[in-house]
BAKE-541321 format. One record per atom (N, C-alpha, C): residue number from 1; z, y, x; atom name. Coordinates in Angstrom, 2 decimals, decimal comma, always signed. Layout:
N
+-----+---------+---------+---------+------+
:   n :      c3 :      c2 :      c1 : atom :
+-----+---------+---------+---------+------+
: NUM :       Z :       Y :       X :   CA :
...
+-----+---------+---------+---------+------+
# end
This chain:
126
+-----+---------+---------+---------+------+
:   n :      c3 :      c2 :      c1 : atom :
+-----+---------+---------+---------+------+
:   1 : +207,70 :  +13,42 :   -4,34 :    N :
:   1 : +207,94 :  +14,67 :   -3,68 :   CA :
:   1 : +208,90 :  +15,49 :   -4,57 :    C :
:   2 : +209,73 :  +16,28 :   -3,94 :    N :
:   2 : +210,72 :  +17,08 :   -4,68 :   CA :
:   2 : +211,03 :  +18,36 :   -3,93 :    C :
:   3 : +211,37 :  +19,41 :   -4,68 :    N :
:   3 : +211,84 :  +20,67 :   -4,08 :   CA :
:   3 : +213,25 :  +20,92 :   -4,65 :    C :
:   4 : +214,17 :  +21,26 :   -3,75 :    N :
:   4 : +215,50 :  +21,72 :   -4,17 :   CA :
:   4 : +215,68 :  +23,13 :   -3,75 :    C :
:   5 : +215,95 :  +23,99 :   -4,71 :    N :
:   5 : +216,25 :  +25,40 :   -4,40 :   CA :
:   5 : +217,76 :  +25,56 :   -4,22 :    C :
:   6 : +218,17 :  +26,31 :   -3,22 :    N :
:   6 : +219,62 :  +26,57 :   -3,13 :   CA :
:   6 : +220,03 :  +27,57 :   -4,22 :    C :
:   7 : +221,32 :  +27,76 :   -4,39 :    N :
:   7 : +221,80 :  +28,61 :   -5,46 :   CA :
:   7 : +221,31 :  +30,04 :   -5,38 :    C :
:   8 : +221,16 :  +30,59 :   -4,18 :    N :
:   8 : +220,71 :  +31,98 :   -4,03 :   CA :
:   8 : +219,26 :  +32,13 :   -4,51 :    C :
:   9 : +218,41 :  +31,20 :   -4,14 :    N :
:   9 : +216,97 :  +31,28 :   -4,55 :   CA :
:   9 : +216,88 :  +31,00 :   -6,03 :    C :
:  10 : +217,61 :  +30,00 :   -6,54 :    N :
:  10 : +217,61 :  +29,74 :   -7,98 :   CA :
:  10 : +218,00 :  +30,99 :   -8,77 :    C :
:  11 : +218,96 :  +31,73 :   -8,27 :    N :
:  11 : +219,39 :  +32,96 :   -8,95 :   CA :
:  11 : +218,25 :  +33,99 :   -8,98 :    C :
:  12 : +217,51 :  +34,11 :   -7,88 :    N :
:  12 : +216,41 :  +35,06 :   -7,83 :   CA :
:  12 : +215,32 :  +34,68 :   -8,81 :    C :
:  13 : +215,05 :  +33,35 :   -8,93 :    N :
:  13 : +214,06 :  +32,89 :   -9,87 :   CA :
:  13 : +214,56 :  +33,09 :  -11,31 :    C :
:  14 : +215,85 :  +32,90 :  -11,53 :    N :
:  14 : +216,42 :  +33,06 :  -12,87 :   CA :
:  14 : +216,32 :  +34,52 :  -13,31 :    C :
:  15 : +216,53 :  +35,44 :  -12,42 :    N :
:  15 : +216,42 :  +36,87 :  -12,75 :   CA :
:  15 : +215,01 :  +37,17 :  -13,22 :    C :
:  16 : +214,04 :  +36,58 :  -12,57 :    N :
:  16 : +212,62 :  +36,79 :  -12,98 :   CA :
:  16 : +212,31 :  +36,27 :  -14,37 :    C :
:  17 : +213,04 :  +35,27 :  -14,82 :    N :
:  17 : +212,73 :  +34,64 :  -16,12 :   CA :
:  17 : +213,75 :  +34,98 :  -17,19 :    C :
:  18 : +214,67 :  +35,90 :  -16,93 :    N :
:  18 : +215,65 :  +36,29 :  -17,93 :   CA :
:  18 : +215,01 :  +36,83 :  -19,21 :    C :
:  19 : +214,03 :  +37,70 :  -19,11 :    N :
:  19 : +213,44 :  +38,34 :  -20,27 :   CA :
:  19 : +212,07 :  +37,85 :  -20,62 :    C :
:  20 : +211,45 :  +37,09 :  -19,73 :    N :
:  20 : +210,09 :  +36,62 :  -19,96 :   CA :
:  20 : +209,87 :  +35,30 :  -19,22 :    C :
:  21 : +209,43 :  +34,29 :  -19,92 :    N :
:  21 : +209,19 :  +32,98 :  -19,29 :   CA :
:  21 : +208,07 :  +33,06 :  -18,27 :    C :
:  22 : +208,11 :  +32,17 :  -17,31 :    N :
:  22 : +207,06 :  +32,13 :  -16,26 :   CA :
:  22 : +206,89 :  +30,70 :  -15,79 :    C :
:  23 : +205,73 :  +30,47 :  -15,25 :    N :
:  23 : +205,48 :  +29,26 :  -14,47 :   CA :
:  23 : +205,43 :  +29,73 :  -13,02 :    C :
:  24 : +205,74 :  +28,79 :  -12,11 :    N :
:  24 : +205,77 :  +29,15 :  -10,68 :   CA :
:  24 : +204,79 :  +28,28 :   -9,94 :    C :
:  25 : +204,04 :  +28,91 :   -9,01 :    N :
:  25 : +203,13 :  +28,18 :   -8,15 :   CA :
:  25 : +203,50 :  +28,44 :   -6,71 :    C :
:  26 : +203,19 :  +27,46 :   -5,88 :    N :
:  26 : +203,37 :  +27,58 :   -4,44 :   CA :
:  26 : +201,98 :  +27,88 :   -3,89 :    C :
:  27 : +201,78 :  +29,10 :   -3,46 :    N :
:  27 : +200,48 :  +29,58 :   -2,99 :   CA :
:  27 : +200,54 :  +29,67 :   -1,46 :    C :
:  28 : +199,64 :  +28,99 :   -0,79 :    N :
:  28 : +199,65 :  +28,95 :   +0,68 :   CA :
:  28 : +198,74 :  +29,95 :   +1,36 :    C :
:  29 : +197,65 :  +30,33 :   +0,67 :    N :
:  29 : +196,60 :  +31,05 :   +1,39 :   CA :
:  29 : +196,07 :  +32,26 :   +0,62 :    C :
:  30 : +196,93 :  +32,92 :   -0,10 :    N :
:  30 : +196,56 :  +34,14 :   -0,83 :   CA :
:  30 : +195,48 :  +33,91 :   -1,89 :    C :
:  31 : +195,47 :  +32,77 :   -2,50 :    N :
:  31 : +194,53 :  +32,52 :   -3,58 :   CA :
:  31 : +194,78 :  +33,53 :   -4,69 :    C :
:  32 : +196,05 :  +33,78 :   -4,98 :    N :
:  32 : +196,42 :  +34,79 :   -5,98 :   CA :
:  32 : +196,87 :  +36,05 :   -5,26 :    C :
:  33 : +196,29 :  +37,16 :   -5,71 :    N :
:  33 : +196,58 :  +38,42 :   -5,04 :   CA :
:  33 : +196,38 :  +39,59 :   -6,00 :    C :
:  34 : +196,91 :  +40,73 :   -5,69 :    N :
:  34 : +196,61 :  +41,93 :   -6,48 :   CA :
:  34 : +195,43 :  +42,63 :   -5,93 :    C :
:  35 : +194,95 :  +42,25 :   -4,77 :    N :
:  35 : +193,73 :  +42,82 :   -4,19 :   CA :
:  35 : +193,03 :  +41,68 :   -3,41 :    C :
:  36 : +191,79 :  +41,86 :   -3,18 :    N :
:  36 : +191,00 :  +40,85 :   -2,47 :   CA :
:  36 : +191,42 :  +40,85 :   -1,01 :    C :
:  37 : +191,77 :  +39,66 :   -0,51 :    N :
:  37 : +192,18 :  +39,50 :   +0,88 :   CA :
:  37 : +191,07 :  +38,79 :   +1,61 :    C :
:  38 : +190,65 :  +39,35 :   +2,72 :    N :
:  38 : +189,57 :  +38,69 :   +3,46 :   CA :
:  38 : +190,11 :  +37,44 :   +4,16 :    C :
:  39 : +189,28 :  +36,46 :   +4,27 :    N :
:  39 : +189,66 :  +35,19 :   +4,87 :   CA :
:  39 : +189,76 :  +35,36 :   +6,38 :    C :
:  40 : +190,80 :  +34,83 :   +6,97 :    N :
:  40 : +190,92 :  +34,89 :   +8,43 :   CA :
:  40 : +190,80 :  +33,46 :   +9,01 :    C :
:  41 : +191,04 :  +33,36 :  +10,29 :    N :
:  41 : +190,83 :  +32,09 :  +10,96 :   CA :
:  41 : +191,88 :  +31,03 :  +10,61 :    C :
:  42 : +192,97 :  +31,44 :  +10,05 :    N :
:  42 : +194,05 :  +30,51 :   +9,73 :   CA :
:  42 : +193,99 :  +30,14 :   +8,26 :    C :
:  43 : +193,83 :  +28,87 :   +7,94 :    N :
:  43 : +193,76 :  +28,46 :   +6,56 :   CA :
:  43 : +195,04 :  +28,65 :   +5,80 :    C :
:  44 : +196,14 :  +28,50 :   +6,42 :    N :
:  44 : +197,45 :  +28,66 :   +5,79 :   CA :
:  44 : +198,11 :  +29,86 :   +6,47 :    C :
:  45 : +198,23 :  +30,96 :   +5,79 :    N :
:  45 : +198,77 :  +32,14 :   +6,43 :   CA :
:  45 : +200,15 :  +32,52 :   +5,94 :    C :
:  46 : +200,43 :  +32,25 :   +4,68 :    N :
:  46 : +201,73 :  +32,68 :   +4,16 :   CA :
:  46 : +202,07 :  +31,88 :   +2,91 :    C :
:  47 : +203,21 :  +31,25 :   +2,94 :    N :
:  47 : +203,71 :  +30,53 :   +1,78 :   CA :
:  47 : +204,35 :  +31,54 :   +0,87 :    C :
:  48 : +204,05 :  +31,45 :   -0,45 :    N :
:  48 : +204,66 :  +32,33 :   -1,42 :   CA :
:  48 : +204,93 :  +31,56 :   -2,69 :    C :
:  49 : +206,03 :  +31,88 :   -3,34 :    N :
:  49 : +206,30 :  +31,38 :   -4,70 :   CA :
:  49 : +205,86 :  +32,50 :   -5,64 :    C :
:  50 : +204,91 :  +32,19 :   -6,48 :    N :
:  50 : +204,30 :  +33,22 :   -7,34 :   CA :
:  50 : +204,60 :  +32,93 :   -8,80 :    C :
:  51 : +205,20 :  +33,89 :   -9,48 :    N :
:  51 : +205,43 :  +33,78 :  -10,92 :   CA :
:  51 : +204,13 :  +34,20 :  -11,62 :    C :
:  52 : +203,67 :  +33,33 :  -12,51 :    N :
:  52 : +202,50 :  +33,61 :  -13,34 :   CA :
:  52 : +202,86 :  +33,50 :  -14,80 :    C :
:  53 : +202,04 :  +34,07 :  -15,67 :    N :
:  53 : +202,31 :  +34,03 :  -17,10 :   CA :
:  53 : +202,47 :  +32,57 :  -17,56 :    C :
:  54 : +203,48 :  +32,32 :  -18,36 :    N :
:  54 : +203,76 :  +30,97 :  -18,85 :   CA :
:  54 : +202,52 :  +30,41 :  -19,52 :    C :
:  55 : +202,13 :  +29,18 :  -19,09 :    N :
:  55 : +200,95 :  +28,52 :  -19,64 :   CA :
:  55 : +199,63 :  +29,00 :  -19,12 :    C :
:  56 : +199,64 :  +29,90 :  -18,15 :    N :
:  56 : +198,37 :  +30,48 :  -17,61 :   CA :
:  56 : +198,20 :  +30,13 :  -16,14 :    C :
:  57 : +198,53 :  +28,92 :  -15,76 :    N :
:  57 : +198,37 :  +28,48 :  -14,36 :   CA :
:  57 : +196,89 :  +28,33 :  -14,07 :    C :
:  58 : +196,37 :  +28,98 :  -13,05 :    N :
:  58 : +194,93 :  +28,77 :  -12,71 :   CA :
:  58 : +194,66 :  +27,27 :  -12,43 :    C :
:  59 : +193,50 :  +26,82 :  -12,87 :    N :
:  59 : +193,18 :  +25,40 :  -12,86 :   CA :
:  59 : +193,22 :  +24,77 :  -11,47 :    C :
:  60 : +192,98 :  +25,52 :  -10,42 :    N :
:  60 : +192,97 :  +24,92 :   -9,08 :   CA :
:  60 : +194,36 :  +24,57 :   -8,60 :    C :
:  61 : +195,42 :  +25,07 :   -9,25 :    N :
:  61 : +196,78 :  +24,56 :   -8,95 :   CA :
:  61 : +196,95 :  +23,33 :   -9,81 :    C :
:  62 : +196,39 :  +22,21 :   -9,34 :    N :
:  62 : +196,17 :  +21,03 :  -10,11 :   CA :
:  62 : +197,22 :  +19,94 :   -9,96 :    C :
:  63 : +198,32 :  +20,24 :   -9,33 :    N :
:  63 : +199,38 :  +19,25 :   -9,14 :   CA :
:  63 : +200,71 :  +19,99 :   -9,30 :    C :
:  64 : +201,78 :  +19,23 :   -9,52 :    N :
:  64 : +203,09 :  +19,85 :   -9,62 :   CA :
:  64 : +204,15 :  +19,04 :   -8,88 :    C :
:  65 : +205,16 :  +19,72 :   -8,44 :    N :
:  65 : +206,29 :  +19,11 :   -7,73 :   CA :
:  65 : +207,51 :  +19,35 :   -8,58 :    C :
:  66 : +208,30 :  +18,33 :   -8,90 :    N :
:  66 : +209,52 :  +18,58 :   -9,65 :   CA :
:  66 : +210,54 :  +19,34 :   -8,75 :    C :
:  67 : +211,32 :  +20,16 :   -9,42 :    N :
:  67 : +212,38 :  +20,89 :   -8,68 :   CA :
:  67 : +213,58 :  +21,04 :   -9,60 :    C :
:  68 : +214,64 :  +21,54 :   -9,03 :    N :
:  68 : +215,84 :  +21,82 :   -9,82 :   CA :
:  68 : +215,72 :  +23,14 :  -10,60 :    C :
:  69 : +214,49 :  +23,74 :  -10,61 :    N :
:  69 : +214,21 :  +24,91 :  -11,43 :   CA :
:  69 : +213,00 :  +24,65 :  -12,35 :    C :
:  70 : +212,55 :  +23,44 :  -12,42 :    N :
:  70 : +211,37 :  +23,09 :  -13,20 :   CA :
:  70 : +210,18 :  +22,82 :  -12,28 :    C :
:  71 : +209,02 :  +22,48 :  -12,88 :    N :
:  71 : +207,86 :  +22,15 :  -12,03 :   CA :
:  71 : +207,34 :  +23,33 :  -11,25 :    C :
:  72 : +206,92 :  +23,08 :  -10,03 :    N :
:  72 : +206,28 :  +24,06 :   -9,16 :   CA :
:  72 : +204,86 :  +23,55 :   -8,91 :    C :
:  73 : +203,86 :  +24,37 :   -9,25 :    N :
:  73 : +202,50 :  +23,94 :   -9,20 :   CA :
:  73 : +201,90 :  +24,28 :   -7,81 :    C :
:  74 : +200,98 :  +23,47 :   -7,35 :    N :
:  74 : +200,35 :  +23,66 :   -6,06 :   CA :
:  74 : +198,97 :  +22,98 :   -6,06 :    C :
:  75 : +198,20 :  +23,15 :   -4,96 :    N :
:  75 : +196,90 :  +22,52 :   -4,85 :   CA :
:  75 : +197,10 :  +21,09 :   -4,37 :    C :
:  76 : +196,54 :  +20,14 :   -5,07 :    N :
:  76 : +196,72 :  +18,73 :   -4,66 :   CA :
:  76 : +196,18 :  +18,47 :   -3,26 :    C :
:  77 : +195,09 :  +19,16 :   -2,87 :    N :
:  77 : +194,53 :  +18,94 :   -1,52 :   CA :
:  77 : +195,50 :  +19,38 :   -0,44 :    C :
:  78 : +196,50 :  +20,19 :   -0,75 :    N :
:  78 : +197,37 :  +20,74 :   +0,26 :   CA :
:  78 : +198,64 :  +19,89 :   +0,45 :    C :
:  79 : +198,68 :  +18,73 :   -0,13 :    N :
:  79 : +199,86 :  +17,86 :   +0,00 :   CA :
:  79 : +200,21 :  +17,57 :   +1,46 :    C :
:  80 : +199,20 :  +17,56 :   +2,34 :    N :
:  80 : +199,42 :  +17,29 :   +3,75 :   CA :
:  80 : +200,30 :  +18,34 :   +4,42 :    C :
:  81 : +200,41 :  +19,55 :   +3,82 :    N :
:  81 : +201,23 :  +20,62 :   +4,38 :   CA :
:  81 : +202,66 :  +20,60 :   +3,86 :    C :
:  82 : +202,96 :  +19,65 :   +3,01 :    N :
:  82 : +204,28 :  +19,58 :   +2,37 :   CA :
:  82 : +205,06 :  +18,36 :   +2,87 :    C :
:  83 : +206,27 :  +18,23 :   +2,36 :    N :
:  83 : +207,14 :  +17,12 :   +2,77 :   CA :
:  83 : +207,66 :  +16,45 :   +1,54 :    C :
:  84 : +208,10 :  +15,22 :   +1,63 :    N :
:  84 : +208,59 :  +14,49 :   +0,47 :   CA :
:  84 : +209,84 :  +15,15 :   -0,12 :    C :
:  85 : +210,70 :  +15,65 :   +0,72 :    N :
:  85 : +211,98 :  +16,23 :   +0,24 :   CA :
:  85 : +212,15 :  +17,62 :   +0,85 :    C :
:  86 : +211,74 :  +18,66 :   +0,10 :    N :
:  86 : +211,80 :  +20,01 :   +0,63 :   CA :
:  86 : +212,97 :  +20,78 :   +0,04 :    C :
:  87 : +213,49 :  +21,68 :   +0,84 :    N :
:  87 : +214,55 :  +22,58 :   +0,41 :   CA :
:  87 : +214,07 :  +23,99 :   +0,64 :    C :
:  88 : +214,23 :  +24,82 :   -0,39 :    N :
:  88 : +213,92 :  +26,25 :   -0,23 :   CA :
:  88 : +215,24 :  +26,97 :   -0,33 :    C :
:  89 : +215,59 :  +27,69 :   +0,75 :    N :
:  89 : +216,94 :  +28,22 :   +0,86 :   CA :
:  89 : +216,93 :  +29,59 :   +1,53 :    C :
:  90 : +218,02 :  +30,30 :   +1,29 :    N :
:  90 : +218,23 :  +31,57 :   +2,01 :   CA :
:  90 : +218,75 :  +31,24 :   +3,42 :    C :
:  91 : +218,22 :  +31,95 :   +4,39 :    N :
:  91 : +218,71 :  +31,88 :   +5,75 :   CA :
:  91 : +218,87 :  +33,30 :   +6,24 :    C :
:  92 : +220,05 :  +33,83 :   +6,07 :    N :
:  92 : +220,27 :  +35,27 :   +6,32 :   CA :
:  92 : +219,50 :  +36,04 :   +5,27 :    C :
:  93 : +218,67 :  +37,00 :   +5,68 :    N :
:  93 : +217,91 :  +37,78 :   +4,69 :   CA :
:  93 : +216,57 :  +37,11 :   +4,29 :    C :
:  94 : +216,24 :  +36,01 :   +4,95 :    N :
:  94 : +214,94 :  +35,35 :   +4,71 :   CA :
:  94 : +215,04 :  +34,15 :   +3,79 :    C :
:  95 : +213,96 :  +33,76 :   +3,19 :    N :
:  95 : +213,87 :  +32,56 :   +2,41 :   CA :
:  95 : +212,97 :  +31,63 :   +3,20 :    C :
:  96 : +213,42 :  +30,38 :   +3,44 :    N :
:  96 : +212,62 :  +29,45 :   +4,21 :   CA :
:  96 : +212,47 :  +28,12 :   +3,47 :    C :
:  97 : +211,42 :  +27,40 :   +3,88 :    N :
:  97 : +211,15 :  +26,08 :   +3,32 :   CA :
:  97 : +211,43 :  +25,08 :   +4,44 :    C :
:  98 : +212,34 :  +24,15 :   +4,16 :    N :
:  98 : +212,68 :  +23,09 :   +5,11 :   CA :
:  98 : +212,13 :  +21,78 :   +4,60 :    C :
:  99 : +211,62 :  +20,95 :   +5,50 :    N :
:  99 : +211,23 :  +19,59 :   +5,19 :   CA :
:  99 : +212,36 :  +18,68 :   +5,66 :    C :
: 100 : +212,05 :  +17,42 :   +5,78 :    N :
: 100 : +213,03 :  +16,44 :   +6,30 :   CA :
: 100 : +213,27 :  +16,68 :   +7,79 :    C :
: 101 : +214,22 :  +17,56 :   +8,05 :    N :
: 101 : +214,60 :  +17,82 :   +9,42 :   CA :
: 101 : +213,75 :  +18,80 :  +10,16 :    C :
: 102 : +212,80 :  +19,45 :   +9,50 :    N :
: 102 : +211,97 :  +20,46 :  +10,20 :   CA :
: 102 : +211,68 :  +21,63 :   +9,32 :    C :
: 103 : +211,44 :  +22,75 :   +9,97 :    N :
: 103 : +211,11 :  +23,97 :   +9,28 :   CA :
: 103 : +209,60 :  +23,96 :   +8,96 :    C :
: 104 : +209,29 :  +24,17 :   +7,68 :    N :
: 104 : +207,89 :  +24,23 :   +7,26 :   CA :
: 104 : +207,42 :  +25,68 :   +7,34 :    C :
: 105 : +208,19 :  +26,61 :   +6,82 :    N :
: 105 : +207,84 :  +28,06 :   +6,88 :   CA :
: 105 : +209,15 :  +28,84 :   +6,93 :    C :
: 106 : +209,22 :  +29,77 :   +7,90 :    N :
: 106 : +210,46 :  +30,50 :   +8,09 :   CA :
: 106 : +210,69 :  +31,73 :   +7,21 :    C :
: 107 : +209,65 :  +32,18 :   +6,56 :    N :
: 107 : +209,81 :  +33,41 :   +5,75 :   CA :
: 107 : +208,79 :  +33,41 :   +4,64 :    C :
: 108 : +209,23 :  +33,05 :   +3,45 :    N :
: 108 : +208,34 :  +33,02 :   +2,28 :   CA :
: 108 : +208,73 :  +34,15 :   +1,33 :    C :
: 109 : +207,78 :  +34,53 :   +0,50 :    N :
: 109 : +208,02 :  +35,58 :   -0,47 :   CA :
: 109 : +208,11 :  +34,98 :   -1,85 :    C :
: 110 : +208,81 :  +35,67 :   -2,73 :    N :
: 110 : +208,76 :  +35,41 :   -4,15 :   CA :
: 110 : +208,12 :  +36,63 :   -4,78 :    C :
: 111 : +206,97 :  +36,43 :   -5,45 :    N :
: 111 : +206,26 :  +37,56 :   -6,04 :   CA :
: 111 : +206,02 :  +37,27 :   -7,51 :    C :
: 112 : +205,92 :  +38,32 :   -8,29 :    N :
: 112 : +205,71 :  +38,24 :   -9,73 :   CA :
: 112 : +204,35 :  +38,83 :  -10,08 :    C :
: 113 : +203,43 :  +37,98 :  -10,49 :    N :
: 113 : +202,08 :  +38,42 :  -10,84 :   CA :
: 113 : +201,85 :  +38,29 :  -12,35 :    C :
: 114 : +202,89 :  +38,28 :  -13,17 :    N :
: 114 : +202,70 :  +38,26 :  -14,58 :   CA :
: 114 : +202,27 :  +39,65 :  -15,06 :    C :
: 115 : +201,38 :  +39,64 :  -16,05 :    N :
: 115 : +200,93 :  +40,87 :  -16,68 :   CA :
: 115 : +200,41 :  +41,91 :  -15,68 :    C :
: 116 : +199,73 :  +41,41 :  -14,65 :    N :
: 116 : +199,12 :  +42,37 :  -13,67 :   CA :
: 116 : +197,69 :  +41,90 :  -13,39 :    C :
: 117 : +196,95 :  +42,77 :  -12,78 :    N :
: 117 : +195,61 :  +42,44 :  -12,41 :   CA :
: 117 : +195,62 :  +41,53 :  -11,17 :    C :
: 118 : +195,43 :  +40,26 :  -11,39 :    N :
: 118 : +195,45 :  +39,31 :  -10,30 :   CA :
: 118 : +194,04 :  +38,94 :   -9,93 :    C :
: 119 : +193,75 :  +39,04 :   -8,66 :    N :
: 119 : +192,46 :  +38,63 :   -8,13 :   CA :
: 119 : +192,59 :  +37,19 :   -7,68 :    C :
: 120 : +191,62 :  +36,35 :   -8,06 :    N :
: 120 : +191,62 :  +34,97 :   -7,62 :   CA :
: 120 : +190,59 :  +34,90 :   -6,53 :    C :
: 121 : +191,04 :  +34,59 :   -5,32 :    N :
: 121 : +190,17 :  +34,49 :   -4,15 :   CA :
: 121 : +189,75 :  +33,05 :   -4,00 :    C :
: 122 : +188,80 :  +32,61 :   -4,80 :    N :
: 122 : +188,36 :  +31,22 :   -4,82 :   CA :
: 122 : +187,80 :  +30,78 :   -3,49 :    C :
: 123 : +187,23 :  +31,70 :   -2,72 :    N :
: 123 : +186,68 :  +31,29 :   -1,43 :   CA :
: 123 : +187,79 :  +30,80 :   -0,50 :    C :
: 124 : +189,02 :  +31,19 :   -0,76 :    N :
: 124 : +190,13 :  +30,73 :   +0,06 :   CA :
: 124 : +190,35 :  +29,22 :   -0,11 :    C :
: 125 : +189,83 :  +28,62 :   -1,17 :    N :
: 125 : +190,09 :  +27,23 :   -1,45 :   CA :
: 125 : +189,18 :  +26,31 :   -0,68 :    C :
: 126 : +188,25 :  +26,79 :   +0,03 :    N :
: 126 : +187,31 :  +25,94 :   +0,76 :   CA :
: 126 : +187,85 :  +25,48 :   +2,06 :    C :
+-----+---------+---------+---------+------+
# end
């Protein structure tokens, strides 16, 4: 499995790491949040690339995907929601994840949770 970021998204990630190193996780279901999010009927509600403190990846992000920006951590159980060759790219004002010929998610966020009060919603992992 592999992720390729286009130049626009790589630049956004680079800006986040100019002054402080980070690890990045692909969070599907608001496991990481600044506030407690109640669980809804949809297991996968929003794809996000989350910057976390370098070396402080929560243990449940137990797998990684190589990318042209370094490893991206994710939940191994969620592999079924991913594709072997993914591209994360700008599409107008939005960032989207493409699989092999299909759109996986049309609008993902890049968020920075370093040095902040992060709530881990472990119930989301069930």
